[in-house]
Structure formats: C-alpha cells, structure tokens
N, CA, C and O of each residue as an XYZ file, in Angstrom:
352
protein
N     -17.043     16.152    -41.775
C     -16.510     16.813    -40.606
C     -14.978     16.732    -40.654
O     -14.416     15.649    -40.813
N     -14.315     17.871    -40.516
C     -12.843     17.859    -40.581
C     -12.255     17.183    -39.338
O     -12.833     17.224    -38.252
N     -11.094     16.564    -39.533
C     -10.405     15.884    -38.428
C      -9.877     16.913    -37.438
O      -9.446     17.999    -37.826
N      -9.914     16.570    -36.185
C      -9.420     17.451    -35.142
C      -7.898     17.420    -35.135
O      -7.286     16.352    -35.166
N      -7.293     18.608    -35.093
C      -5.839     18.686    -35.059
C      -5.366     18.771    -33.609
O      -5.893     19.538    -32.803
N      -4.380     17.975    -33.314
C      -3.776     17.988    -31.987
C      -2.320     18.363    -32.151
O      -1.585     17.753    -32.928
N      -1.915     19.381    -31.403
C      -0.507     19.777    -31.494
C       0.162     19.540    -30.148
O      -0.445     19.693    -29.088
N       1.399     19.172    -30.225
C       2.172     18.917    -29.030
C       3.215     20.005    -28.894
O       3.749     20.504    -29.884
N       3.497     20.365    -27.647
C       4.520     21.369    -27.391
C       5.904     20.814    -27.661
O       6.080     19.645    -28.003
N       6.863     21.679    -27.500
C       8.247     21.312    -27.715
C       8.717     20.325    -26.647
O       8.312     20.425    -25.489
N       9.554     19.389    -27.026
C      10.107     18.414    -26.091
C      10.960     19.144    -25.057
O      11.814     19.952    -25.420
N      10.733     18.861    -23.760
C      11.532     19.553    -22.743
C      12.999     19.162    -22.827
O      13.345     18.030    -23.166
N      13.837     20.115    -22.512
C      15.275     19.862    -22.520
C      15.628     18.946    -21.359
O      15.045     19.073    -20.282
N      16.565     18.029    -21.550
C      16.955     17.135    -20.444
C      17.601     17.944    -19.327
O      18.317     18.917    -19.563
N      17.321     17.505    -18.104
C      17.903     18.199    -16.950
C      19.377     17.851    -16.833
O      19.828     16.795    -17.277
N      20.091     18.743    -16.240
C      21.516     18.538    -16.005
C      21.704     17.424    -14.965
O      21.111     17.502    -13.890
N      22.484     16.422    -15.242
C      22.727     15.390    -14.227
C      23.520     15.972    -13.063
O      24.395     16.816    -13.257
N      23.207     15.516    -11.857
C      23.902     16.029    -10.684
C      25.121     15.186    -10.339
O      25.789     15.420     -9.332
N      25.392     14.234    -11.160
C      26.639     13.492    -11.015
C      26.660     12.491     -9.894
O      25.641     11.904     -9.529
N      27.858     12.307     -9.351
C      28.104     11.263     -8.366
C      27.341     11.471     -7.070
O      26.990     10.500     -6.399
N      27.074     12.730     -6.703
C      26.363     12.998     -5.455
C      24.997     12.325     -5.449
O      24.603     11.710     -4.458
N      24.280     12.445     -6.555
C      22.960     11.846     -6.661
C      23.051     10.329     -6.625
O      22.286      9.678     -5.914
N      23.971      9.767     -7.377
C      24.131      8.307     -7.396
C      24.506      7.764     -6.027
O      24.023      6.706     -5.627
N      25.353      8.471     -5.314
C      25.762      8.032     -3.978
C      24.580      8.083     -3.014
O      24.401      7.181     -2.196
N      23.780      9.132     -3.113
C      22.613      9.246     -2.239
C      21.660      8.072     -2.468
O      21.171      7.472     -1.511
N      21.397      7.747     -3.726
C      20.499      6.638     -4.048
C      21.060      5.331     -3.504
O      20.318      4.531     -2.933
N      22.341      5.107     -3.671
C      22.955      3.852     -3.247
C      22.960      3.695     -1.727
O      22.848      2.576     -1.225
N      23.088      4.794     -0.989
C      23.246      4.717      0.461
C      22.068      5.305      1.228
O      22.183      5.563      2.426
N      20.953      5.519      0.566
C      19.797      6.165      1.175
C      19.284      5.401      2.381
O      19.030      6.011      3.419
N      19.122      4.087      2.284
C      18.574      3.319      3.396
C      19.472      3.383      4.621
O      18.990      3.494      5.748
N      20.760      3.315      4.400
C      21.696      3.385      5.527
C      21.608      4.745      6.205
O      21.646      4.825      7.433
N      21.492      5.814      5.425
C      21.389      7.154      5.988
C      20.088      7.327      6.756
O      20.081      7.906      7.842
N      18.985      6.829      6.200
C      17.701      6.970      6.869
C      17.680      6.198      8.185
O      17.151      6.694      9.180
N      18.242      5.002      8.207
C      18.222      4.216      9.436
C      19.122      4.847     10.495
O      18.841      4.719     11.686
N      20.182      5.516     10.097
C      21.057      6.182     11.056
C      20.382      7.415     11.637
O      20.636      7.780     12.785
N      19.522      8.059     10.851
C      18.850      9.273     11.305
C      17.688      8.959     12.235
O      17.374      9.765     13.111
N      17.042      7.814     12.069
C      15.870      7.465     12.864
C      16.199      6.294     13.772
O      16.907      5.367     13.379
N      15.672      6.346     15.006
C      15.859      5.181     15.867
C      15.082      4.005     15.295
O      14.095      4.184     14.581
N      15.537      2.804     15.617
C      14.872      1.612     15.100
C      13.496      1.483     15.738
O      13.373      1.258     16.942
N      12.480      1.627     14.926
C      11.105      1.469     15.372
C      10.627      0.101     14.935
O      11.156     -0.487     13.992
N       9.625     -0.396     15.630
C       9.049     -1.673     15.213
C       8.498     -1.519     13.810
O       7.676     -0.642     13.542
N       8.953     -2.370     12.932
C       8.484     -2.334     11.550
C       7.080     -2.919     11.502
O       6.808     -3.923     12.161
N       6.179     -2.306     10.728
C       4.842     -2.885     10.613
C       4.912     -4.267      9.976
O       5.750     -4.531      9.114
N       4.034     -5.119     10.409
C       4.011     -6.479      9.899
C       3.640     -6.474      8.423
O       2.722     -5.765      8.012
N       4.349     -7.260      7.630
C       4.038     -7.360      6.202
C       2.673     -7.994      6.031
O       2.311     -8.920      6.757
N       1.927     -7.496      5.077
C       0.591     -8.010      4.813
C       0.565     -8.724      3.469
O       1.310     -8.372      2.554
N      -0.287     -9.714      3.358
C      -0.553    -10.424      2.111
C      -2.043    -10.301      1.828
O      -2.856    -10.326      2.752
N      -2.402    -10.171      0.565
C      -3.804    -10.033      0.183
C      -4.431    -11.405     -0.017
O      -3.819    -12.313     -0.580
N      -5.681    -11.535      0.463
C      -6.442    -12.761      0.324
C      -7.792    -12.398     -0.284
O      -8.504    -11.545      0.244
N      -8.140    -13.038     -1.382
C      -9.411    -12.762     -2.050
C     -10.302    -13.986     -1.927
O      -9.895    -15.105     -2.237
N     -11.528    -13.754     -1.467
C     -12.475    -14.842     -1.289
C     -13.758    -14.552     -2.047
O     -14.205    -13.406     -2.099
N     -14.346    -15.569     -2.628
C     -15.684    -15.464     -3.200
C     -16.633    -16.088     -2.190
O     -16.529    -17.273     -1.872
N     -17.567    -15.270     -1.687
C     -18.522    -15.771     -0.704
C     -19.934    -15.429     -1.163
O     -20.125    -14.482     -1.926
N     -20.921    -16.190     -0.706
C     -22.307    -15.897     -1.078
C     -22.759    -14.541     -0.525
O     -22.295    -14.103      0.528
N     -23.659    -13.891     -1.244
C     -24.149    -12.569     -0.820
C     -24.734    -12.571      0.590
O     -24.454    -11.649      1.356
N     -25.528    -13.561      0.960
C     -26.071    -13.528      2.332
C     -24.973    -13.539      3.404
O     -25.099    -12.871      4.430
N     -23.908    -14.291      3.166
C     -22.794    -14.318      4.113
C     -22.101    -12.958      4.146
O     -21.733    -12.481      5.218
N     -21.924    -12.344      3.009
C     -21.311    -11.018      2.937
C     -22.146    -10.009      3.727
O     -21.608     -9.206      4.488
N     -23.464    -10.060      3.539
C     -24.347     -9.124      4.263
C     -24.259     -9.365      5.770
O     -24.248     -8.412      6.548
N     -24.197    -10.626      6.183
C     -24.113    -10.940      7.606
C     -22.811    -10.426      8.211
O     -22.806     -9.890      9.319
N     -21.713    -10.588      7.487
C     -20.413    -10.087      7.968
C     -20.453     -8.571      8.063
O     -19.994     -7.994      9.048
N     -20.999     -7.931      7.046
C     -21.069     -6.471      7.030
C     -21.940     -5.968      8.183
O     -21.577     -5.010      8.865
N     -23.085     -6.613      8.400
C     -23.996     -6.210      9.485
C     -23.293     -6.337     10.831
O     -23.392     -5.441     11.670
N     -22.580     -7.448     11.044
C     -21.861     -7.673     12.308
C     -20.775     -6.607     12.509
O     -20.596     -6.095     13.614
N     -20.057     -6.282     11.431
C     -19.008     -5.262     11.520
C     -19.606     -3.906     11.891
O     -19.053     -3.195     12.730
N     -20.729     -3.546     11.274
C     -21.384     -2.272     11.586
C     -21.845     -2.263     13.037
O     -21.662     -1.272     13.745
N     -22.448     -3.373     13.484
C     -22.912     -3.467     14.877
C     -21.768     -3.291     15.862
O     -21.949     -2.696     16.925
N     -20.589     -3.803     15.519
C     -19.429     -3.711     16.409
C     -18.628     -2.431     16.195
O     -17.709     -2.144     16.962
N     -18.965     -1.660     15.164
C     -18.265     -0.407     14.909
C     -16.860     -0.583     14.360
O     -15.978      0.240     14.606
N     -16.658     -1.663     13.615
C     -15.354     -1.924     13.005
C     -15.556     -2.141     11.510
O     -16.685     -2.276     11.038
N     -14.458     -2.174     10.778
C     -14.545     -2.480      9.352
C     -14.640     -3.991      9.167
O     -14.329     -4.764     10.074
N     -15.070     -4.390      7.995
C     -15.147     -5.820      7.698
C     -13.764     -6.454      7.781
O     -13.618     -7.572      8.276
N     -12.761     -5.750      7.301
C     -11.391     -6.275      7.340
C     -10.952     -6.510      8.778
O     -10.382     -7.554      9.096
N     -11.218     -5.537      9.645
C     -10.818     -5.693     11.046
C     -11.543     -6.877     11.688
O     -10.935     -7.656     12.422
N     -12.843     -7.012     11.411
C     -13.617     -8.116     11.960
C     -13.087     -9.462     11.471
O     -12.851    -10.367     12.271
N     -12.900     -9.591     10.164
C     -12.434    -10.857      9.610
C     -11.011    -11.186     10.046
O     -10.699    -12.342     10.330
N     -10.155    -10.181     10.098
C      -8.779    -10.419     10.531
C      -8.772    -10.932     11.972
O      -8.034    -11.860     12.305
N      -9.593    -10.327     12.814
C      -9.670    -10.755     14.209
C     -10.164    -12.198     14.313
O      -9.612    -12.994     15.073
N     -11.200    -12.530     13.550
C     -11.718    -13.903     13.576
C     -10.682    -14.903     13.091
O     -10.525    -15.974     13.677
N      -9.978    -14.559     12.028
C      -8.953    -15.461     11.499
C      -7.805    -15.635     12.495
O      -7.297    -16.741     12.679
N      -7.404    -14.538     13.132
C      -6.324    -14.627     14.117
C      -6.742    -15.501     15.299
O      -5.941    -16.288     15.804
N      -7.993    -15.365     15.740
C      -8.476    -16.201     16.850
C      -8.485    -17.672     16.440
O      -8.060    -18.538     17.204
N      -8.960    -17.942     15.256
C      -9.088    -19.330     14.801
C      -7.722    -19.991     14.587
O      -7.516    -21.148     14.951
N      -6.810    -19.248     14.000
C      -5.502    -19.827     13.664
C      -4.414    -19.479     14.665
O      -3.260    -19.866     14.480
N      -4.759    -18.758     15.719
C      -3.796    -18.367     16.746
C      -2.526    -17.810     16.123
O      -1.428    -18.320     16.347
N      -2.699    -16.746     15.332
C      -1.600    -16.164     14.555
C      -0.578    -15.446     15.418
O       0.464    -15.038     14.905
N      -0.832    -15.276     16.699
C       0.115    -14.546     17.543
C       1.397    -15.325     17.812
O       2.402    -14.741     18.217
N       1.373    -16.638     17.593
C       2.583    -17.437     17.875
C       3.444    -17.622     16.683
O       4.488    -18.268     16.770
C-alpha cells in the first residue's frame, strides 16, 4: 500500500505590526477598562477541591441534590459553608 501524501499550504505572510498603539493598549488595558466601567463587586475567587468518596456516599449526595433541585456543587458548597461558617 503506497504511503499517503500530505501537503501543506504556503506559510502565511506575517501581519504588519501596528506599532506603539498596540503595545500601549496592552500595557494600559486594565486601567482603561476600569475607568469605563463602574466598580462592581468582583466575584469571589474559587479554589478547586477534589475528593475521593465511596460510591454509596456519592449516590446519596446526588439523590439529595436532585430532591432539592440543586447541583451537587451547590449542595456541598452550602453544607461546607454552614459547617465552617465561611461568611466571616
């Protein structure tokens, strides 16, 4: 069986640099955006937590979340916040 030939198109030409205007925008973008928008409450930073739990416990959490009409994440986050009083 003959080898399959793969051909690549011509390398695209580099775009024309826009010079100092582009560099200035990148450097001062955050300042410009904050001046354009009123200061809104920033969403709280989140950290990921991974747990290994037994299948029966997972099923029980999932069943409870479905019964309450929430996601598992919302249910667990609420329980953790209640237990650790994260509001303070």
